[in-house]
N, C-alpha and C positions, 0 to 999 in steps of 0.2 A: 462437041469437041472439049476437051481436057487441057487444062494449062498445069504443068507443075512448077511450084513456086518455092522458093527457100528462104527462109527468113532467119535472120541471126538474132540470138535473144541472149544477152548477158545476163547469166545465172550466178546469184551471191553464194558463195561458202556457206555463209548462215542458215540461206532459204534452203540449200540442198542438204545440210545437216539436219536441220529440222524436220523437212520430210523422211530422210532417212533414220531419223530417232524413229519414227512409228514402225520400221520395218523392224529394228534391233529390239524394240520394246514389245513386239507380239506380233506385228502385222506377217513377219516372214517366220514365224516360230514353228509352224505346220512342216518345214522344208529343211529349215537351216540353222547351224549351230556356228558361233565365230568364236575366232581367238585371235589377239593381239600378235602377230608375229614381228611386228617392227615398231617399236614404241617411239625411235626419232629421238631417243637422247630425253624425252620427257618422263617425268615424273608424276605419278597419281597424287592429286590434291583432294581433300573434301571441303564442302561447305564450309565447314566449322574453322578451317584455317585460318591463323591469324594474317598470312597473307591477303587471302581473299576478303576478311571482313574489314582489314584496313582499307586497301584497294575501292573497295564497293562503298564503304563510307567517305572516301575522298570524292570518288564521283558522285554519290549522293548530293554532298556537298554543292558542288559544281554545278548539276543538273537544279537544284532549288534556286541557285544564284543565276543562273543563265535564263531561266524560265520564270523567276519572280513568283513561286509558288510554294506553299508549305506543302509538303509531301515527304512520307516516311519509305517510300518505294520507287526504287529504279523501273522504268519502261522497259519491257521486254528487247534484248538485244542490248541494252546499257551495263549490264551488270559483266564484269570483268569475267567470268566464266562461260560466258556467251561470246566473248572477245576474242577472234582467232588471232589476232595480231597480239594482245596481249597475253594469251596461253602460249605463242611461239615466243614472245619476247622473255618469258619467265619459264620456258621449258616446262609448263604444266598440263594437265589435264584432269577433267572431271569425270566424263563420260568415256569408254572405252570407243565408245563409236565417233568422238571426235579426232580421234587418231591419225586416220588419214587427210583430214584437213591440215595436220600440224607437219606432214613429211612420213607419216609412217603408214604402217598396213597392216591391215586386218585378212584374216584367211578364213574365208565360208567354206566349211563342209555341210555335205548331205548328212541330215540326221539320221536317215535310215540306215548308216554306212558305220552306226554306232556298235561298239564291242565294249565288254566290260572288262577293265583289266584289274588283275588280282593285284598285279605289284602297285599300281597308282591309286586302288581302291575308288576307281572313275569311272567315268565311261570314256572312251578316246572315240575319235572320230577317224575312218580311215579313206573316205572319199573325199578329196579336195575339189571343189567347184570351182573356185576362183579365188582372187582377192580384191580387196577394195583399198585402193591408194590414189592419188591424184589422177594418173595416168587413165585408170579403168573408171573412174566418176565422168572424167570429160568424154570418153567414149561411149559409156554409158548413157550419159544425159543425151548426145548425140544420137544413138540409138533409140532411144525413148522418144526423141522428138520426130523421129523419120518416122519409126515404126508403130509407135502406140502412142499417136498424137492425142486421141482424147486423154490418157491420163497425162500425159506432159502438159495439156492444157489446164487440167485439173491442180498441177503443181504450182504452174506459172501464176495461175488465178489465186492460188492459195485456197482452194475448195477441195484438195486432195483429201484422202482417207487410208486407212490402213492398204488399201488395194493400190491406192496410188503410191504406197510407199513400197509395197512388195514388188510391184513392177518395176521400180526405180532401182531396187537392190539386184533384181535378177538379170535387168538388162546391164548393171556395173559389173555384175559378178560373173556373168556367162555370156551377155550378149543378145540375150533374147528370153522371152517367156518361156520358161519349162513348167513350173508348177501352177497350178489354179486355174 
């Protein structure tokens, strides 16, 4: 006899973004190209920007005081550029793959649909495979948890790799694994 069991799991934006970073930074490079199609009013900022430096300096002092230790580094997740609440409040992003977590959208294209544009002097991608936004992230995580349990377990246990990231992006973008 078999039993069907549904388990609810709360998943944090930062954890999902961290996993998706692996897809955007190479795990899905064999099939996907992306473009930000809705910035949600956010402007790009770089690590050296005074706003980032000032906020991280403030956070470092707060961290030192609250932990009574001498350190020159903020732990993972404590820097303002990794804090989605701070990014939303300041209408900023560092990495384009943060945009969906800030209310925007990224369009994913099929790599093999590329055509050279003389006018743009660049590749253009003709076939849209899907989008990454807050709604598709939620439905993609649901699909991943139901249909690709091994990869979902790797994700939630923080033992995932490039394959985990790739499966997540495919579930978010297309609702199933198509490539790989």
